[in-house]
C-alpha positions as CSV (number, residue, x, y, z in Angstrom):
1,X,-99.6,90.2,103.8
2,X,-96.4,91.1,105.3
3,X,-96.0,94.8,104.3
4,X,-92.9,95.6,102.3
5,X,-90.9,98.6,103.3
6,X,-90.8,99.9,99.9
7,X,-94.6,99.9,99.3
8,X,-96.5,103.1,99.8
9,X,-98.7,102.8,102.8
10,X,-101.8,103.6,100.9
11,X,-100.8,101.0,98.3
12,X,-100.1,98.4,100.9
13,X,-103.6,99.1,102.7
14,X,-105.2,98.4,99.2
15,X,-103.4,95.3,98.5
16,X,-104.3,93.9,101.8
17,X,-107.9,94.7,101.4
18,X,-108.0,93.1,97.9
19,X,-106.7,89.8,99.7
20,X,-103.1,89.8,98.6
21,X,-101.2,87.5,101.0
22,X,-97.9,87.3,99.2
23,X,-96.5,89.0,96.2
24,X,-95.7,87.4,93.1
25,X,-92.1,86.8,91.7
26,X,-92.2,89.9,89.4
27,X,-93.7,92.3,92.2
28,X,-91.1,91.3,94.5
29,X,-88.3,92.0,91.8
30,X,-89.4,95.5,91.2
31,X,-88.9,96.3,94.8
32,X,-85.3,95.3,95.1
33,X,-82.5,97.9,96.0
34,X,-81.2,98.0,92.4
35,X,-84.6,98.8,90.8
36,X,-85.3,101.7,93.2
37,X,-85.8,104.8,91.2
38,X,-84.1,103.3,88.1
39,X,-85.6,102.6,84.6
40,X,-86.6,99.0,84.2
41,X,-86.8,96.4,81.5
42,X,-89.0,93.6,82.8
43,X,-89.9,90.2,81.2
44,X,-92.3,87.9,83.1
45,X,-94.7,85.2,82.5
46,X,-98.3,86.0,81.4
47,X,-100.6,86.3,84.4
48,X,-97.8,87.0,86.8
49,X,-99.2,90.3,88.2
50,X,-97.3,92.8,85.8
51,X,-100.0,95.4,86.3
52,X,-99.8,95.7,90.1
53,X,-95.9,95.4,89.8
54,X,-95.5,98.5,87.9
55,X,-98.1,100.2,89.8
56,X,-96.2,99.6,93.2
57,X,-92.8,100.4,91.1
58,X,-93.8,104.0,90.2
59,X,-95.6,104.9,93.5
60,X,-92.5,106.4,95.3
61,X,-91.7,108.5,92.3
62,X,-95.4,109.8,92.0
63,X,-96.1,110.4,95.6
64,X,-92.4,111.0,96.9
65,X,-93.1,111.4,100.5
66,X,-96.6,112.3,100.5
67,X,-99.5,110.0,101.8
68,X,-102.0,111.1,99.2
69,X,-102.1,112.9,96.0
70,X,-102.7,116.7,95.8
71,X,-104.7,118.2,92.8
72,X,-102.5,117.8,89.5
73,X,-102.9,120.2,86.8
74,X,-100.8,117.9,84.6
75,X,-100.5,114.0,84.4
76,X,-97.7,112.7,86.5
77,X,-97.6,109.1,84.9
78,X,-98.5,107.9,81.6
79,X,-99.2,104.1,80.8
80,X,-99.3,102.9,77.2
81,X,-101.0,99.6,76.4
82,X,-101.4,98.0,72.9
83,X,-105.1,97.3,72.9
84,X,-108.5,99.0,74.1
85,X,-109.5,96.1,76.5
86,X,-105.8,96.0,78.0
87,X,-105.9,99.8,78.7
88,X,-109.5,99.7,80.2
89,X,-108.2,96.7,82.2
90,X,-105.2,98.6,83.4
91,X,-107.3,101.5,84.5
92,X,-109.6,99.2,86.6
93,X,-106.6,97.8,88.3
94,X,-104.8,101.0,89.0
95,X,-108.2,102.5,90.3
96,X,-108.4,100.0,93.3
97,X,-104.6,100.1,93.8
98,X,-104.2,103.9,94.0
99,X,-107.8,104.3,95.6
100,X,-106.6,104.9,99.1
101,X,-104.1,107.4,97.7
102,X,-106.9,109.5,96.0
103,X,-105.3,109.3,92.5
104,X,-107.6,110.4,89.6
105,X,-106.9,108.0,86.6
106,X,-108.0,108.9,83.1
107,X,-108.3,106.5,80.0
108,X,-107.7,107.6,76.4
109,X,-108.4,105.0,73.9
110,X,-109.7,104.5,70.4
111,X,-113.3,103.9,69.8
112,X,-114.4,106.1,72.7
113,X,-115.4,109.7,72.6
114,X,-112.6,112.1,72.3
115,X,-114.4,115.1,73.7
116,X,-115.1,113.3,76.8
117,X,-111.5,112.4,77.2
118,X,-110.4,116.0,76.7
119,X,-112.7,117.5,79.2
120,X,-111.4,114.9,81.7
121,X,-107.9,115.6,81.0
122,X,-108.7,119.6,81.3
123,X,-110.2,118.8,84.9
124,X,-106.8,117.3,85.9
125,X,-105.6,113.8,86.6
126,X,-102.6,111.9,88.1
127,X,-102.2,108.8,85.7
128,X,-103.3,108.6,82.0
129,X,-103.8,105.1,80.6
130,X,-104.3,104.8,76.8
131,X,-103.4,103.4,73.5
132,X,-100.6,104.8,71.3
133,X,-102.9,106.1,68.5
134,X,-105.3,108.1,70.7
135,X,-102.6,109.4,72.9
136,X,-100.7,110.9,70.0
137,X,-103.8,112.5,68.9
138,X,-104.4,114.1,72.2
139,X,-100.6,115.4,72.4
140,X,-100.9,116.9,68.9
141,X,-104.2,118.8,69.9
142,X,-102.5,120.2,73.0
143,X,-104.9,118.5,75.1
144,X,-102.4,116.1,76.8
145,X,-99.7,118.2,78.6
146,X,-96.5,115.9,79.2
147,X,-94.3,118.6,80.9
148,X,-95.0,117.2,84.4
149,X,-94.6,113.5,83.8
150,X,-92.2,111.6,86.0
151,X,-92.8,108.2,84.7
152,X,-93.8,106.3,81.3
153,X,-94.7,102.6,81.3
154,X,-94.8,100.8,78.3
155,X,-97.1,97.7,78.9
156,X,-96.8,94.7,76.6
157,X,-94.2,96.6,74.6
158,X,-93.5,94.0,72.2
159,X,-97.0,93.5,71.0
160,X,-97.1,97.3,70.4
161,X,-94.3,97.1,67.9
162,X,-95.8,93.9,66.4
163,X,-99.1,96.1,65.7
164,X,-97.1,98.8,63.9
165,X,-97.1,101.4,66.9
166,X,-93.1,102.1,66.8
167,X,-93.6,105.7,65.2
168,X,-96.4,106.5,67.9
169,X,-94.2,105.2,70.6
170,X,-91.2,107.1,69.5
171,X,-93.4,110.2,69.1
172,X,-94.6,109.8,72.8
173,X,-91.0,109.1,74.3
174,X,-89.4,112.1,72.6
175,X,-92.0,114.4,73.7
176,X,-91.8,113.2,77.4
177,X,-89.3,115.1,79.8
178,X,-85.7,113.8,79.7
179,X,-85.6,113.3,83.4
180,X,-88.5,110.7,83.7
181,X,-88.3,107.2,84.4
182,X,-89.1,104.7,81.7
183,X,-90.3,101.1,82.4
184,X,-90.9,98.6,79.7
185,X,-92.9,95.5,80.7
186,X,-93.3,92.6,78.2
187,X,-93.7,88.8,78.2
188,X,-90.6,88.5,75.8
189,X,-87.8,90.8,75.0
190,X,-86.8,90.6,71.2
191,X,-84.2,92.6,69.4
192,X,-86.8,95.5,68.8
193,X,-87.6,96.0,72.4
194,X,-83.8,95.9,73.2
195,X,-83.4,98.8,70.6
196,X,-86.2,100.8,72.2
197,X,-84.7,100.5,75.8
198,X,-81.2,101.5,74.4
199,X,-82.6,104.6,72.8
200,X,-85.0,105.7,75.4
201,X,-83.9,104.5,78.7
202,X,-80.9,105.6,80.9
203,X,-79.0,102.5,82.5
204,X,-81.9,100.3,82.4
205,X,-82.2,97.5,84.9
206,X,-83.0,94.0,83.5
207,X,-85.4,92.0,85.5
208,X,-86.2,88.5,84.4
209,X,-88.0,86.1,86.5
210,X,-87.0,82.5,86.6
211,X,-90.7,81.3,85.6
212,X,-90.3,83.1,82.2
213,X,-88.0,80.3,81.1
214,X,-90.1,77.5,82.5
215,X,-93.6,76.0,81.2
216,X,-96.5,77.5,83.3
217,X,-97.2,75.1,86.1
218,X,-100.6,76.1,86.5
219,X,-101.9,75.3,82.9
220,X,-102.6,71.8,81.6
221,X,-101.7,71.5,77.9
222,X,-103.5,69.1,75.7
223,X,-103.0,68.6,71.8
224,X,-105.8,66.7,70.2
225,X,-105.3,65.3,66.9
226,X,-108.5,65.4,64.7
227,X,-109.6,64.9,60.9
228,X,-109.4,68.1,59.1
229,X,-113.1,68.0,58.3
230,X,-114.0,67.6,61.9
231,X,-112.2,70.4,63.4
232,X,-115.5,72.4,64.4
233,X,-117.2,69.2,65.6
234,X,-114.1,68.5,67.8
235,X,-114.5,72.1,69.2
236,X,-118.1,71.4,70.2
237,X,-117.3,68.2,71.9
238,X,-114.3,69.9,73.9
239,X,-116.6,72.5,75.1
240,X,-119.2,69.8,76.2
241,X,-116.6,67.6,77.8
242,X,-115.0,70.3,80.0
243,X,-118.2,72.4,80.7
244,X,-116.1,75.3,81.8
245,X,-117.9,78.5,83.5
246,X,-115.9,80.7,81.2
247,X,-113.9,79.6,78.2
248,X,-112.3,81.6,75.3
249,X,-111.8,80.3,71.7
250,X,-109.3,81.6,69.5
251,X,-109.6,82.0,65.8
252,X,-107.2,83.1,63.0
253,X,-109.5,85.8,61.2
254,X,-112.6,87.7,61.8
255,X,-114.6,85.7,59.3
256,X,-113.8,82.5,61.3
257,X,-114.9,84.4,64.5
258,X,-118.2,85.3,63.0
259,X,-118.8,81.8,61.4
260,X,-118.1,80.0,64.7
261,X,-120.0,82.2,67.0
262,X,-123.1,81.8,64.6
263,X,-122.9,78.0,64.9
264,X,-122.1,77.8,68.6
265,X,-125.1,80.0,69.1
266,X,-127.3,77.9,67.0
267,X,-126.2,74.9,69.0
268,X,-127.3,76.5,72.4
269,X,-124.0,77.8,73.6
270,X,-124.1,81.1,75.5
271,X,-121.3,82.8,73.2
272,X,-120.2,86.1,72.6
273,X,-117.7,87.4,69.8
274,X,-114.8,89.6,70.3
275,X,-112.7,91.0,67.1
276,X,-111.3,94.1,65.6
277,X,-114.2,94.8,63.5
278,X,-116.6,95.5,66.5
279,X,-116.9,98.9,68.1
280,X,-115.5,99.5,71.4
281,X,-119.0,99.5,72.9
282,X,-119.7,96.1,71.6
283,X,-116.4,94.8,72.7
284,X,-116.8,96.0,76.2
285,X,-120.2,94.6,76.5
286,X,-118.9,91.2,75.1
287,X,-116.3,91.1,77.9
288,X,-118.7,92.3,80.6
289,X,-121.2,89.5,79.6
290,X,-118.3,87.0,80.2
291,X,-117.4,88.4,83.4
292,X,-121.0,88.4,84.7
293,X,-121.7,85.0,83.8
294,X,-124.3,85.6,80.9
295,X,-122.1,84.2,78.3
296,X,-119.9,81.2,79.0
297,X,-117.8,81.2,75.7
298,X,-116.1,84.0,74.1
299,X,-114.8,83.3,70.5
300,X,-112.0,86.0,69.6
301,X,-109.1,86.8,67.4
302,X,-105.7,87.5,68.8
303,X,-106.9,90.9,69.9
304,X,-107.7,89.3,73.2
305,X,-104.5,87.3,73.4
306,X,-102.6,89.8,75.3
307,X,-102.9,91.1,78.9
308,X,-106.7,90.4,79.4
309,X,-107.6,89.0,82.7
310,X,-110.9,87.2,82.9
311,X,-111.5,86.0,86.4
312,X,-112.5,82.4,86.5
313,X,-111.4,81.7,83.1
314,X,-110.9,77.9,83.1
315,X,-110.5,76.7,79.6
316,X,-108.6,78.1,76.3
317,X,-109.2,76.5,73.1
318,X,-106.9,77.1,70.0
319,X,-109.5,76.5,67.2
320,X,-107.0,77.8,64.6
321,X,-103.1,77.2,65.2
322,X,-101.2,80.2,66.3
323,X,-98.8,82.1,63.9
324,X,-96.0,81.6,66.1
325,X,-94.6,80.3,69.8
326,X,-95.0,83.8,71.2
327,X,-98.7,84.0,70.3
328,X,-99.2,80.4,71.6
329,X,-98.0,81.4,74.9
330,X,-100.0,84.7,75.3
331,X,-103.0,82.9,74.2
332,X,-102.7,80.0,76.7
333,X,-101.8,82.7,79.4
334,X,-105.5,83.8,79.6
335,X,-106.0,81.0,81.9
336,X,-104.0,79.8,85.0
337,X,-103.6,83.3,86.4
338,X,-103.0,84.3,89.9
339,X,-102.4,80.7,91.1
340,X,-105.6,79.3,89.6
341,X,-105.5,76.1,87.5
342,X,-106.5,76.1,83.8
343,X,-106.8,73.9,80.7
344,X,-105.3,74.9,77.3
345,X,-106.5,72.6,74.5
346,X,-105.1,72.7,70.7
347,X,-107.2,71.3,68.1
348,X,-104.7,70.1,65.7
349,X,-105.8,68.9,62.2
350,X,-103.9,65.7,61.2
351,X,-102.2,67.4,58.4
352,X,-100.7,70.2,60.8
353,X,-99.2,67.9,63.5
354,X,-95.7,68.8,62.5
355,X,-96.3,72.4,62.6
356,X,-97.7,72.2,65.9
357,X,-94.8,70.3,67.2
358,X,-92.6,73.1,66.0
359,X,-94.6,75.7,67.8
360,X,-94.5,73.6,71.1
361,X,-90.8,73.3,71.0
362,X,-90.4,77.2,70.4
363,X,-92.6,78.0,73.3
364,X,-90.8,75.3,75.5
365,X,-94.2,73.4,76.1
366,X,-94.7,69.9,76.7
367,X,-98.3,68.9,75.7
368,X,-100.1,65.8,76.2
369,X,-101.3,64.3,73.0
370,X,-104.6,62.6,72.4
371,X,-107.8,62.5,70.5
372,X,-110.9,64.7,70.8
373,X,-113.5,63.5,73.2
374,X,-116.1,61.2,71.4
375,X,-119.6,60.9,71.9
376,X,-119.5,58.2,74.5
377,X,-116.9,60.1,76.5
378,X,-119.2,63.3,76.8
379,X,-122.1,60.9,78.0
380,X,-119.9,59.4,80.5
381,X,-118.9,62.8,81.7
382,X,-122.4,64.0,81.8
383,X,-123.3,61.1,84.0
384,X,-120.5,61.6,86.3
385,X,-121.5,65.4,86.4
386,X,-125.2,64.6,87.2
387,X,-124.2,62.2,90.0
388,X,-121.8,64.6,91.6
389,X,-124.1,67.8,91.1
390,X,-123.6,70.0,94.1
391,X,-127.3,70.8,94.3
392,X,-128.0,67.2,95.5
393,X,-125.9,67.8,98.6
394,X,-127.3,71.4,99.5
395,X,-129.6,71.9,102.4
396,X,-133.2,73.4,101.4
397,X,-135.5,75.3,103.6
398,X,-139.0,74.0,104.6
399,X,-140.9,75.5,101.8
400,X,-138.9,73.8,99.1
401,X,-139.0,70.5,101.0
402,X,-142.9,70.8,101.3
403,X,-143.4,71.3,97.6
404,X,-141.0,68.4,96.9
405,X,-143.3,66.3,99.2
406,X,-146.3,67.5,97.4
407,X,-144.7,66.3,93.8
408,X,-143.9,63.0,95.5
409,X,-147.7,62.5,96.4
410,X,-148.6,63.1,92.9
411,X,-146.0,61.4,90.8
412,X,-143.5,58.6,91.5
413,X,-139.7,59.4,92.4
414,X,-138.9,57.7,89.1
415,X,-141.1,60.1,87.0
416,X,-139.7,63.2,88.7
417,X,-136.0,62.1,88.2
418,X,-136.9,61.4,84.6
419,X,-138.5,64.9,84.2
420,X,-135.5,66.4,85.7
421,X,-133.1,64.6,83.4
422,X,-135.1,65.5,80.5
423,X,-135.1,69.2,81.5
424,X,-131.5,69.2,81.8
425,X,-130.6,67.5,78.5
426,X,-133.1,69.8,76.7
427,X,-131.0,72.8,77.8
428,X,-127.7,71.2,77.1
429,X,-126.1,71.3,73.6
430,X,-125.8,67.9,72.0
431,X,-122.4,66.5,71.1
432,X,-121.0,65.4,67.7
433,X,-120.0,61.9,66.5
434,X,-116.4,62.3,65.3
435,X,-114.5,60.2,62.7
436,X,-112.3,57.7,64.2
437,X,-108.7,58.5,63.8
438,X,-106.4,55.8,62.5
439,X,-103.5,54.6,64.5
440,X,-100.2,56.1,64.0
441,X,-98.8,53.2,62.0
442,X,-101.8,53.3,59.8
443,X,-102.3,56.7,58.8
444,X,-100.6,56.7,55.5
445,X,-103.0,53.7,54.5
446,X,-106.5,54.7,53.2
447,X,-109.4,53.6,55.4
448,X,-111.6,50.8,53.9
449,X,-114.9,49.7,55.3
450,X,-115.4,45.5,54.9
451,X,-118.8,44.4,54.0
452,X,-121.2,43.1,56.8
453,X,-122.6,39.4,56.6
454,X,-126.3,39.6,55.5
455,X,-126.5,43.6,55.7
456,X,-129.1,45.4,53.6
457,X,-128.0,47.5,50.5
458,X,-129.4,51.0,49.7
459,X,-128.6,53.5,47.2
460,X,-128.6,57.3,47.0
461,X,-128.9,59.8,43.9
462,X,-125.3,60.9,43.9
463,X,-122.0,59.6,42.2
464,X,-118.9,60.5,40.7
465,X,-120.5,62.9,38.4
466,X,-121.8,64.7,41.4
467,X,-118.5,64.6,43.1
468,X,-119.7,62.2,45.8
469,X,-116.9,61.6,48.4
470,X,-117.2,59.3,51.7
471,X,-116.2,62.4,53.9
472,X,-119.7,63.9,53.4
473,X,-121.6,61.0,52.3
474,X,-121.1,59.0,55.7
475,X,-122.3,62.0,57.7
476,X,-125.2,62.5,55.4
477,X,-126.2,58.8,55.7
478,X,-126.0,58.9,59.4
479,X,-127.8,62.1,59.9
480,X,-130.8,61.0,57.5
481,X,-131.1,57.3,58.7
482,X,-130.2,58.0,62.5
483,X,-127.4,55.5,62.5
484,X,-123.8,55.8,63.7
485,X,-120.6,55.2,61.5
486,X,-120.0,51.7,62.9
487,X,-123.5,50.7,61.7
488,X,-122.5,51.7,57.8
489,X,-120.7,49.1,56.0
490,X,-119.1,49.3,52.6
491,X,-119.6,52.3,50.3
492,X,-119.3,51.8,46.4
493,X,-119.4,55.1,44.5
494,X,-120.6,54.8,40.7
495,X,-121.2,57.1,38.1
496,X,-124.5,58.6,39.1
497,X,-125.4,56.9,42.2
498,X,-123.8,55.3,45.4
499,X,-124.6,52.1,47.0
500,X,-124.0,51.6,50.7
501,X,-124.7,48.7,53.1
502,X,-126.4,49.0,56.5
503,X,-125.9,46.4,59.3
504,X,-128.7,43.8,59.2
505,X,-129.8,44.5,62.8
506,X,-130.4,48.3,62.0
507,X,-131.6,48.1,58.4
508,X,-135.4,48.5,59.7
509,X,-134.7,51.3,61.8
510,X,-132.6,53.0,59.2
511,X,-135.6,52.6,56.6
512,X,-138.2,53.9,58.9
513,X,-136.0,57.0,59.6
514,X,-135.4,57.6,56.0
515,X,-139.2,57.5,55.3
516,X,-139.7,59.9,58.3
517,X,-137.3,62.4,56.8
518,X,-139.3,62.5,53.3
519,X,-136.9,59.9,51.6
520,X,-133.6,62.0,51.7
521,X,-132.2,65.5,52.0
522,X,-132.2,68.2,49.5
523,X,-131.7,66.7,46.0
524,X,-130.5,63.3,47.3
525,X,-132.9,60.5,47.9
526,X,-132.3,57.1,49.3
527,X,-134.0,53.9,48.2
528,X,-133.4,50.2,48.9
529,X,-131.3,48.4,46.3
530,X,-129.8,45.1,45.5
531,X,-126.4,44.0,46.6
532,X,-123.7,44.6,43.9
533,X,-122.9,41.5,41.8
534,X,-119.2,41.8,42.3
535,X,-116.4,44.1,42.8
536,X,-116.7,47.4,41.1
537,X,-115.0,47.4,37.8
538,X,-111.8,49.4,37.8
539,X,-111.6,52.3,35.3
540,X,-108.5,51.5,33.0
541,X,-106.7,54.4,31.7
542,X,-106.3,54.3,28.1
543,X,-103.1,55.0,26.3
544,X,-102.7,58.4,24.8
545,X,-102.4,58.1,21.0
546,X,-99.0,58.9,19.7
547,X,-98.4,62.3,18.1
548,X,-96.2,63.0,15.3
549,X,-94.2,65.2,17.4
550,X,-93.5,62.6,20.0
551,X,-89.7,61.8,20.2
552,X,-88.4,58.2,19.4
553,X,-86.2,56.7,22.1
554,X,-82.6,57.7,21.1
555,X,-80.5,54.7,20.5
556,X,-76.7,55.1,21.3
557,X,-74.3,54.2,18.9
558,X,-70.6,53.6,19.4
559,X,-68.6,56.2,17.5
560,X,-65.1,55.4,16.4
561,X,-62.6,57.0,18.8
562,X,-59.2,58.5,17.3
563,X,-56.2,56.8,18.1
564,X,-54.7,59.3,20.8
565,X,-51.5,57.0,21.2
566,X,-49.7,58.7,18.3
567,X,-48.1,62.1,18.8
568,X,-50.3,65.2,17.9
569,X,-50.2,66.3,14.4
570,X,-47.8,63.5,13.5
571,X,-49.7,62.5,10.3
572,X,-50.2,66.1,9.1
573,X,-47.8,68.1,6.9
574,X,-45.8,71.0,8.5
575,X,-47.1,74.2,7.4
576,X,-44.9,77.4,7.2
577,X,-45.5,80.5,9.4
578,X,-48.0,83.1,8.1
579,X,-45.2,85.6,7.4
580,X,-43.2,83.2,5.2
581,X,-46.4,82.2,3.1
582,X,-47.1,85.5,1.9
583,X,-45.2,85.2,-1.5
584,X,-47.3,82.0,-2.1
585,X,-50.7,83.9,-1.9
586,X,-52.3,84.5,-5.5
587,X,-52.4,88.1,-6.6
588,X,-55.7,89.5,-6.1
589,X,-57.7,91.3,-9.0
590,X,-57.7,94.5,-6.8
591,X,-53.9,94.5,-6.7
592,X,-53.6,94.1,-10.4
593,X,-55.7,97.2,-11.1
594,X,-53.8,99.4,-8.7
595,X,-52.1,102.3,-10.2
596,X,-50.2,104.8,-7.9
597,X,-51.2,107.8,-10.1
598,X,-55.0,106.9,-10.0
599,X,-55.6,107.0,-6.3
600,X,-56.5,104.2,-4.0
601,X,-57.6,100.8,-5.5
602,X,-61.2,100.2,-6.3
603,X,-63.2,97.1,-6.2
604,X,-64.5,95.4,-9.4
605,X,-67.9,97.0,-9.2
606,X,-66.6,100.2,-8.3
607,X,-64.6,101.0,-11.6
608,X,-64.7,104.5,-12.5
609,X,-66.9,105.9,-15.4
610,X,-66.3,108.8,-17.7
611,X,-67.4,112.0,-16.3
612,X,-70.9,113.2,-17.4
613,X,-71.6,116.0,-20.1
614,X,-72.7,118.4,-17.4
615,X,-69.2,118.3,-15.8
616,X,-70.8,116.7,-12.6
617,X,-68.3,114.3,-11.2
618,X,-69.4,110.9,-10.2
619,X,-69.6,109.8,-6.6
620,X,-66.7,107.7,-5.2
621,X,-68.8,104.7,-4.5
622,X,-71.8,103.3,-6.9
623,X,-73.0,104.7,-10.0
624,X,-75.5,107.7,-10.6
625,X,-79.0,106.7,-11.7
626,X,-79.5,107.5,-15.4
627,X,-81.8,110.3,-16.7
628,X,-84.4,110.0,-19.5
629,X,-83.5,111.1,-22.9
630,X,-86.5,113.5,-23.2
631,X,-84.3,116.7,-22.2
632,X,-86.1,117.2,-19.0
633,X,-83.6,116.3,-16.4
634,X,-85.8,117.4,-13.6
635,X,-87.1,114.1,-13.0
636,X,-85.4,110.7,-12.4
637,X,-86.4,107.4,-13.8
638,X,-86.5,104.3,-11.8
639,X,-88.1,101.3,-13.5
640,X,-90.0,103.9,-15.8
641,X,-91.5,105.9,-13.1
642,X,-91.0,109.4,-12.7
643,X,-89.3,110.7,-9.4
644,X,-89.9,113.7,-7.4
645,X,-88.7,117.1,-8.3
646,X,-86.0,118.8,-6.4
647,X,-86.1,122.6,-6.2
648,X,-83.1,124.9,-6.2
649,X,-82.7,128.0,-3.9
650,X,-84.3,130.3,-6.7
651,X,-87.3,128.0,-7.0
652,X,-86.2,126.6,-10.5
653,X,-86.0,122.8,-11.1
654,X,-82.6,121.4,-11.2
655,X,-81.3,118.1,-12.2
656,X,-81.2,115.6,-9.3
657,X,-77.8,115.5,-7.6
658,X,-76.9,119.1,-8.6
659,X,-75.1,120.9,-5.8
660,X,-76.2,124.4,-4.6
661,X,-73.4,126.9,-5.0
662,X,-73.4,129.4,-2.2
663,X,-73.2,133.1,-3.1
664,X,-69.6,134.2,-1.8
665,X,-70.3,137.1,0.5
666,X,-68.0,139.8,1.7
667,X,-65.9,138.6,4.6
668,X,-67.9,135.5,4.7
669,X,-66.2,132.8,6.9
670,X,-65.3,129.6,5.3
671,X,-68.0,127.1,5.1
672,X,-70.9,129.5,5.8
673,X,-73.7,129.7,3.6
674,X,-75.0,133.0,2.5
675,X,-77.9,132.4,0.2
676,X,-81.6,131.6,0.5
677,X,-83.2,128.5,1.9
678,X,-81.6,125.6,4.0
679,X,-78.0,124.8,3.1
680,X,-77.0,121.4,2.0
681,X,-74.3,120.1,4.3
682,X,-70.9,119.4,2.5
683,X,-69.6,116.1,1.5
684,X,-67.5,114.4,4.4
685,X,-64.3,114.4,2.7
686,X,-63.9,118.3,2.8
687,X,-62.4,119.8,5.8
688,X,-63.9,123.6,6.1
689,X,-62.7,123.9,9.8
690,X,-66.0,122.4,11.2
691,X,-65.4,119.4,13.4
692,X,-68.4,117.7,12.3
693,X,-67.3,117.8,8.7
694,X,-63.8,116.4,9.4
695,X,-62.9,112.9,8.0
696,X,-63.2,110.2,10.6
697,X,-60.9,107.2,10.1
698,X,-62.7,103.9,10.5
699,X,-61.9,100.3,9.8
700,X,-64.3,97.9,8.1
701,X,-66.6,98.2,5.2
702,X,-67.2,102.0,5.9
703,X,-63.5,102.8,6.0
704,X,-62.9,106.4,5.0
705,X,-66.5,107.7,5.5
706,X,-67.5,110.1,8.1
């Protein structure tokens, strides 16, 4: 490798020892004159070497003019990563990159022993790599001293904001020294990242590589259209077709990861699971098994979509479609790294084809559409791999050749080759027979199986009442009878049973396979049957009886329209204005009873009555209830029933409606009660100086009342 003048000598020797011949585009961008010693905002394609890029970018700031690091009581650099796996991977990369410089690098991630991390920080280190939550915990506990920090690096900053680490990131950046360097590395730079850069960086230099805006040239994108019920079967066929040494399958949920890992394990695949519900120890063991070759397939959620570098990863499969275009790029970027070729396969259910096209347009990716590998395609691929197996072209020592000759003396070459094929097939997972996808112009039409000529008919004990459907009946028939879909003809679903036809050439083999399996599977049994006499009767939907609330169809009738040609109000007599018609109105009975000397006029039912014998005045509105003539006026009578007694201040009974006369006291203010008990409020038409007793002027039926 041509040594760059800005790369520290110790790091240059480490890169040369690792086999770096040329720097990537992003690694060259951080070594330019404008990026020297400045804050950086870098966006580059996944797998472009961003970890080595920020490692060589901060080296002059950490080492200054020294060749090696001295003892550091407090860390000089802090690297923040969104996930535990990415933080541990960054630590491994920096260990070999700064190995010649003698740097001590400590990791602080969730799920690990915090006490061990605290002891490592107390012993002293130069670089700390961790996740936001665990780093904040160490800062609050005073075990991480940030007073000597010279550089802070945020790796995959956009994902940290998506994971909800904004508050932790702001806490870390606000606690770091102001004269530090801040480097933000991310695959994309959304508005949230730009806001962080504007707040916590000083005159940051924006670096964007050309490859960021182009499709990844080292990845082959393939989109496979499958039936929704065949999604997992298509995944099995994809893994069998490519036979990658290392593959990763992405699911949307943890439940999907558990279900798929169990099924692949039962089919014979060496698979491991990776999701957020696993402990850090289990996740580390899963990735290590994939790196060591003990496992060939990793089923993971999006926790493994960012930053993970798995050497030799040849295949990425999207079992569930990603949520957006950025996730699609990050998932696919796990392969095709460091100049190696990779394949990205997207399993697209037929009803989600439009959504997949939108995701591809948003990610600026052009994928090749096709169908999932069929059973015949996988058999042909296995034959091709067998004939071109590298073990057939290797050179073996004399001991191995001697054993081979001994086998040839005991068995024929044909027998030995057959045993070899049988051994290989027994350890290889079997493929699935997928449903044939209709052509693009026929997808809207329902597929119909035409009856065979002279085929044999059978029936099984499931019909419409048992919710029988061809999508699960057809695989059941093929599994029990050891036939393919092409050998099954017409299927007629009736009320409690289903009739189906088998091609005549395979009828005997089908019947023998059914008898071998016990006549069926579970509660479903298959027996021979006669051919149906004719077409199945179509169920005619009876008309609903009419109800009395059903509306009759309205009949629109033509209404006579007025003649609008004449002038308005032409035929109507002219009326005088309102003020001129006042004398024409008849006199109301109220006006005839009005006398200025008697006060305001009364309504007909409000005529005044003579005063009672006890000199109590009548109320202005309405009459007073009459008392009984037995001399006891303490009770009032309504419909012959006695009313409740009213007690005066002295405890004696009094007639209903009698007023309480306050005892006038010396210098008593007007309207103040000077007696026993609770005073009774005055009538509203008296003005005794209290604002609440003043007459209120109103309009309407309550005119004059307070």
